[in-house]
N, C-alpha and C positions, 0 to 999 in steps of 0.2 A: 703321814697323817693328813686328813682332810677335815674341813669344817663341816658341820651339818648342812650349811647352805651349799657348799661345793658338792656335797653328795647328791644333790638334786640335779646337777648340771651334767651335760654331755661331756665325757672325758675320753681321752685316748686310753687304750689298754694294751698291754703286752702279755702274752702267755708264753712261758718258757716250758718246753717239753724235753724230757730226757728219757730215751728208750733204754730200759735197763738191759734188755737182752742183747742189744747191739752196741750200746754205749754212744749212740748218736744223739745229737742235740739240735733242736731247732727252735725258732721263735716265731710266733704269729702276732701280727700287729693289727689292732682295730683302731682306725683313725677317723672317727666320725666328723671331727672338726678339721678343716683344711689348714687352719693356722693355730698352732698350739701356744701355750703360755710363753714359752721361750721365744717363739717367733714374734709374738706380740711385744715382748720386751725389747726386741731389736728394731721393730718397724712401726707398729701401730701405737704411737705414744699416748695419744688421748684423742678420741673422736671429737670431743667437745671443743678442741682447739682448731678444728678445720685442717686445711692443708698447709704444711709448713712452706715458707717461701723458698723456692729453688731447691727443694729437697733432693738430696743425692744419696741414694742407697749404695752401700758397699756390697761386696760379694764374698764375705768370709764363708768358708766352706761349712761352718756349723750353724748358719743363720738362714732362716726363711725371710721372705720379703713382703712388702705391701702387695695387695692384690685386690681384684674385684671379681665377684662371682660371675660365672657364665650364665647368660640368659638361655632359656629353652631354645630359642631360635639359633643362638650361636652354637649350642651343643649339637643341634641337628646339622648345622652347616659343617662343623668340624667332622662329624661322623661321615658325612657325604664326601668330603674332600680328601680325607686321609687315603693314602695309597699304599698298597702292599709292595710296590716296586719303586726303586729309586731311593737314594739315601737322604734326600733333602725334602723339607716340608714347604708347601706352597703358602701363599698369603691367606688363603681361606682357613688354614690350619694353625700356623704359628702366630705368636703375638710379637716376638722380637723382630726388629726391622730387617736386619741382614741375616740371611739364612745360613745355617750350618751346611757343610758338604756341597756347596756350590763351587764347582771347579774353578770358575772365574773369580769368585769373591773370597779369595784366601788372604789371610793377614800375613804380613811379613814380620818375621821374628827378628828384632834388632839385637845388636850386641849391647851389653851394659854400657859401653863407651858411647854408643849412639844415644842411649836413653839419657845418660848424664849430659851429653851435649845439648839434647833437645830441652831438658829441664833448665839448664843454664841460660839458654836463649829465651825460653818461654817466660821465665819469672821476670825478665826485664822487657818483655813485650817485643822480642826481636826474632820470632820464628816467621820471618817475612819473605822467605824465598817462594818460588813458584813451582808447584807440582804440575808437571805437564800431563795432559790427558792420557789415559790408559797407562798410568803408572804401574809398572810391573805386570802388565797385561791383565789388569783387574777390570778394565772397561770403564773406569771412573772418568768423569770430566776433570778439567784442570781447576786448581784453586791455590790460594795462599793459606796455609794453616792459621796464621795470625789474622787473615781476613775473615775466615770462618768464625774465629773466636777472638775478637779484639781485646787487647789488654784493658784492665780496669784500674783506675786510679784508686789507691788505697785511702780509706778515710783517715783524716788527720795529717796527710802528707803536705807539708808546707811547700814542697816543690811539685805539687799535684798538677802536672800538665803532661799531656801526651803529644806535645809539639814535636814533630819529627825534625825540626831544625835544632833541637837541643842535642848537642853532640855527645853528652855524657849521660846516657840513659840510666846508668847505675846510680846517679844522684837521686833518682826517684825512689820512694819507698817500694819495696817489693818483698815477695816471699823469700826467705832464705832458701837457697838451693837444697840444703840437706833436709829441710822440712818437707819439700815436695818430693825429694828422692825417698824419704821415709814413707810417704804415701804410696809411691810406686812399689816399694818393697813389701809393704803390708797388704796392699790390694791385690798384687799379681805376681810377686817375685820378679818384677821388672819384665814381665812377659806381655807382649801384645797378642801373640798367638797361643794356642793351647800348649800345655806343658810337654806334649810329645814332640814339639818342634824345637830344634837347636838353632842358635843364631845363624842368620843367613838363609834359613829355610822358610817356605811358606806352609801354612796349614790353616785349619779353621781358627777363627777368632776365639780368644779366651772370652767366654760369655758366662756371666753369673746366672745360674739356674734357668737356663734356656727352656727347659721342659717343665718347669713348675713343680719340682719335687717337693714332697711333704716332709715335715719334721715333727718328731715327737716332743713332748714337754721338756726333755732333757737336752734338746738341741741335736739329737741324732736323727738320721733319715729313717722314717717309718718304713718306706718302701722306695728304694732309689730308682726303681724301674717303672713307677706309676706316673703317667704323663697327665698333667693338667696345665695346658698352655696358659690359661688365664692367670695362674699363679706365678708366671715367669717374672724374674727380676729384670733381665735384659741389661745388665751391667757389662759394658764392653771394654776389653783391652787393659792397658797398663794401669789406668786410673779407675777402672771399672765404672766408667761414666754411664749413668743410668737415665737421667732426665732427657726426654725427647727421643729415646732409643726404641720405643715401641712403634709398631706400624700405625700410620694415620687411621683413625677410627677405632683403635684398640688401646688408646692411651689410658693411664690411670687418671683419677679425678685430679684436676688442676694441672695436668701435664699437657704440653703441646708438642706434637711430633716435629722433630727437625726435618729439614728438607732431605729427600733421598740422597743427594750428593753429600750433604753434611753427615748423614748417618753412616754412609759407606766410608767416608774419610775417618770418622771416629773409630769404626770397627776394624779398618784394614791398615791405616797409616799411623804409626806410633807418634809422629810429630803432631798430627791433628789431635790425637787423643790426649796427649800431654797438654797441648794448648787449651783444650776444653777443661781438663782437670785444674789447671792453674786459674782459669777464669772462675770456675765454681768455688775454689778455695778462697780466692780474692773476694768474691761476693760474700762468703761467710765471714771473713774478717770485717767487711763493711757493715754487715747486719749486726754483728755483736758489738762492734765499736760504737756505732751510732745509737745503740741501745744503752750506752754507758757501761758496757761490760769490758772494761780494760783490765789487763793483767799486768802486775808489776808497774813499770813505768809507761806501758802502753805503746812502746816503739816496736815496729815489726821487724827490726833488724835482729832481735834476740830470739833464739830458738824457742824458749819457754813461753814467750808471749803469744804463740799461736795455739795454745791449748784450747781456748774457747772456739776458735775457728775450726779446728780439727774435730772437736766435739760435734759442732754443727754440720760439718762436711759428711760425717757418718750417719747422723740421726736427725738432721733437720733443725731448723730454728723457727720458733713461733713468735712473730713480732707483735701480734694482737692477742690481748688477754681474753680468756673465756670468762664466763659469768662468775667464776670463783677467783678471778684475778691471776690465774696461772698463765705464764708466758715465759719465753726465753728458751733455755735448754732443758731437755727432759731428763728423767731420772736414770735412764738406761746406762749412759756412759758416765754418770757421776761416780767418782772414786769411792764414795760412801756406800754405793749399792752393794748388797750382799752377793750379787752375782760375781763379784771379784773378791778374792781372799784379802782380808784386812791386813794380814802380816806380809803381804807380797813385797818384794824388793823391786827396784827399777828393772824394767824389761831388758833382758840380755846381760844384766850385770851379775857378776859372781856374788854368791851369798855372803862370803866372809872377806873377800878382798876386792874392794871397788875398782882396783886398777885392772882387774881381769874381766874377761868376757865369759858369759855362759849362754851359748847358743842353743842349749837344750830347751830353753824357754819357748823357742819357736815351735816345739812339738806340742805344746799345750797353750796356745795364745789366748784361749778362752778365759784364762785367769787374770787378764788385764783389760781395762777399758781401751777403746780404740786409740784415743789420743796418746795414752802412755806408750802403746806399742809403736806408734809413729815416731815419737820422740826417742824411743829406744833405738829404732833403726837409724835415726839421724846421728846418734852418738856412736853406733856400732854398725857399720855397713853390712848388708847381706852378702853372703858368699854366692857369687853368681858365675854362670858358665859363660866364658868368652868363646870357647870352641869345645868340641867333645874332649873330655878329659882335662880341660884347662879351667880350673876354678880359682877365683881370687876375689878380693873385695870389689863389690860392684861399683863403688864410687868413693870419692874422698869423704872422710868423716868430718863432722863438725868438731869444733874444739872449745875447751873451757880453760880458764886460767889455772884451775886447781882440780885435783882428783875429787876433792870434796864437793866442789861446785857441780861437777858432772854427775856425781852420785845423787845429787838432789834435783835432777832433771824432772823427777816425779814429785808432784806436790804431796803434802800430807793428806791422808785419806779423808779428814774431816774439814778440809778447807772450804768445801762448797756445801756445808751442812750446818745450819744454825736455826734457832727457834723461829726467826722471822719467816723461814721457809718450811715450817712444821717439820723440822728435822732435828732429831736428838742424837748428837754425836756420841753420847755415852752408850748408845745401843750398838755402836759399831764394834764388831769383834769376830773372832774366828768362827764362832758358832751362831752368828746372826742369820736371819732369814727374812725373806720378803713376805712371809706369812704375817697376818695381822698381829701387831704388838711385839714382834720378834726382831724387827729391824729398825734402822734409823728413821725411815719415813713414817711419820706419826699420823698420817691422814686416815680417816675411817675407811672401811671397806668400800670398794668401788661399786658403781651402780650397775655394772654388767660384766660379763666375762671378758669383753673386749676393752673394758675400762677399769681394770682392777686398781685397788688403792695404791699399789706400789709403783704405778706408772704416773702418779699425780703429784709427786714432789718435784718442783721446778727450781731453776736457778737463773736469776737475771741481774746479778749485782757484780760490781768489780771485785777483784781479789788480789792478794799479793802474797807470795812466798819467797821472793828473791828481790834483791836490790841490784838491778842490772847496770845502772849508770854509775852510782857512787862507789859501790863495792865490786863492780865488774863480776857478778856471780853468774851471769847467764851465758849461754852458748853462742858461738860465732859460726857463721857459714864459711865455707871454702868454695870459691867459684873457679872451677878448673878451666872452663872454656869461655873466654870473652867473645864479644860479637865478631871478632875478626876470623874466628875459626869457621870453616865450611862444615857441612854435614859430614860426619865421620863415615869411613868406608864400610861397606857391607862385608860380612863374613861370607865364606864360601864352603860351609860344612857340607859334607856328603854331596858333592856335585853330581848331577844326574847323568845318565847314560843316554845319549841322543841317537846312537846307532846300535842296531841289535847285534851285530857281529855274526849274523846267520847268513846262509847262502842267499844269493839274490832272488831266488825263486820262493823263498820262505813267505808264507802267509801269516800275518800277525793280527791277532784280535786284541786291540788295546782295551784298557779299562775305562776310557772315556770315548765319547762318540767321535768318529772321524771328522776332521775339519775344525775341532776344538783346539784352542791354544790355552793350556792351563796357565794360571797365574805364575809369575816368575819372569825374570828378565836378565839381560847381560849374559854372563857365562852359564846361567841356569836356564836360559830360554832354549827350548828345543824346537820351537815353531809349532805349526799346526799338526795335530795328530793325524796319522794315516792308519786306518783300520780296515781290515778285510772281513769284518763281521761285527757282532754286537756283544756287549757285556751288560748283564743285568744283575742287580742285587735285589733279592726277594726276602721279605720279612714275615715273621709269624704274627698274626693278629692277637690282640689282648683286649677283651671287652671289659670295660669298667662301668659301674653305675654311679652317676653323679648324685651325691647325697642331697643336693638342693632340688634338682628337677626330676630325679628318677629316670632320666634318659640314659639309654645305653650308648656308650661312646666306644668306637673301635679305634684303638691306638696300636702303634707298632714300636714297642720298647727297644727292639734291636737297633733302631736308628740312634738311640742315645749312645750306644757303644760302637758306632761306626765313625771312623776318622779318616782324614786324608792328609797326605804329606807331599810337599813339592820336592820330590827326589825320585830315585829309581829310574826305570826306563821311561823316556819321554817326559821326565820331570813331574810324575804324578803316580801315586799308588794309594789304594785303600787298605785299611786294616781294621780288624776287630779283635776280640780276645777269645781264646779257647776256654772252655769250662770243663771241669771234671765230670765224669758220669754221675757222681753223687749229687750234682746240682739239678739233675733232671727229676721230674718234669718242671719244677719251679726252682729257681728262675730260668734255668737253662733253656727250656723249650720255648718260652716266649721271647728269649733273647737270640734264638737261632737265626742266622743270616746265611743265605745261600747265594753264592756268586756263580753265574753261568756265562761262560764264553761260548758263543755260537758262531761258527764259521759261516760266511755268507755265500758259500758255493760248495759244490760236490767235487771231491778229488777224483779225477779219472786217470791221471798219470801214474806210472809204476803199478799198474793193476789196482789202482785205488788205495795204495798203501802210503802211509806218511808217518813220520816221527812227530811226536807232540812234545813241545818244550814248555816249561813254566819259568817265567822270569822271577828271580828272587832278588829284592833290593839289598843294599849293603848295610842296612840297619832297620830296626823296627819289625823284623821277622824272626820270631823266637820259638814258635811251636816246633816240637821235635817230630811230630807226625801229622803233617797236613795231607789229608786224603783228597786226591784228585780223581774224579770219576769220569772216564772218557767214554762217551756213548758213540757207538759206531754201528756199521751194518750188521755185525755179528753179535751185538750185545753191549755190555758195559765192562770196561776194564778199570780196576781200582789200583791206583799207584800211590803209595805213601812216600812223601819226601820230607826230610828234616830240613826245615827252613833255617833253623838255627845253625846247622852245619854248612849251609850253602849261602851265607850272606856275602855274595860276591858281585852283586849288581850285573848279573848275566843270566 
């Protein structure tokens, strides 16, 4: 149902079609608005409040992010600079600072043990080792992760000093390790690189909504292959760090781009990324604490007391009130919001036996607010890959004195809802809604589609649901790695093949230009590529009309589904995904990618005859019928190879 006022507004629409004769089903989306109501719920809290201090957006897969519209001039520039060849986008096209599919700028995928080590060091401000220049052949300059992101003294700390002469840094107040590890689990599954990379391998950085995909009002993607770079989130890596990660000149309002070196470190190096995430979360503690928003006894050693800081980490904190007196934390992540089921149990806890886990919750995380999910991961570690086929808890769990105390890690749903904040707790229920009059937030209807009433209930007061000191009801951290531990060892999954095994007179056309050294080092480094020709990836154009400017923009959606892995021959290969014939012409045709190997000379030996081989890596090649078209003097020969049956790295 919609109100008469809503009926006058521009809205998303979906048409479902069923063809009776064939039984086929399709859906058509009309998305005149670039950001729908669900996206607004997660990102645009209230324009009247201005820009939240140090806002950090997350990159949950069902959430759209803050954005600014493209100007006409920007759209024209994008149309002119987009290229049909090459898998990476240039600075005139993309908005995010560190490009995808740059052979040199690949992120290293750490092991869960490396992530836990880095978190344990970063929370106490001791990620202070030196990364030498050109770390893992990425071309970066040298830096100290902690030098890029200095530790922050937590507000209220009686030992609040960062004096390096203090031998016991753990005496200072700091984030409990499991809180920060819970952030890494929720934000990224503890991944610095894309999900296609196993530990020890390099690949594209994990980037939140790099292409600015749109979302419908229910949080699903309206068209996953429509590119609008201005809508990009640009959250990078393990902590999905967003602030400062756009290109200089393309920042969001109130954002300042980090230096290029710092941006690359955040995107490619898990230790720098974690140091940044710790700095952001520490800042959120300070903002909420100094605003008088203490939880329970207000001491940061307890897991539950980070609820406000986590709330702010995900959706921002507004220190300055608007004309209506609204400030603090927005409605989106409030446990009383009807976006979350009122009868939910703690995230990852079994419904009937609190001693047991229920990891099926991770399949529908949209039923819990962000901070409850993080505390759930703190109590119950994510199952993480240490090596192919080797899954176990990603880190040590926090602990509670009793099962009952752990089961109450989630506060009651009405804790942050009272009459002083125009919130009626009696309205919270299984069938409540954010429609006017049907939910806890009692404010009148909003003044615009981007400022609806249900985004205008705020919280800026202290609260308590546990006695941490006297009754010891709160969670304790477990610190596995003290500061004497060095950086943990790299994994070596799927080591590359550096020699072809072919006869010495074989001519090899590599998938990267000759002379290039792909990212990777140590046993994974194969040195500079030698290539006897060229390799080109070519993409199908897709023209879209910008709703604001009317300009036609040419994009190449196939680049969205083009990926690189630091493995295989020479420590690098590209891949995309096959699509069934039923997907043509849409979306299959616009997603078409053509790879062309071209020998740089004419073969004259043996009467101009030669055998042609294709290298198949030992993983990531699954299509059963890859068609290779060999063009030669007498025409074209087509050969189909089952990559899935030949994953032999030869």
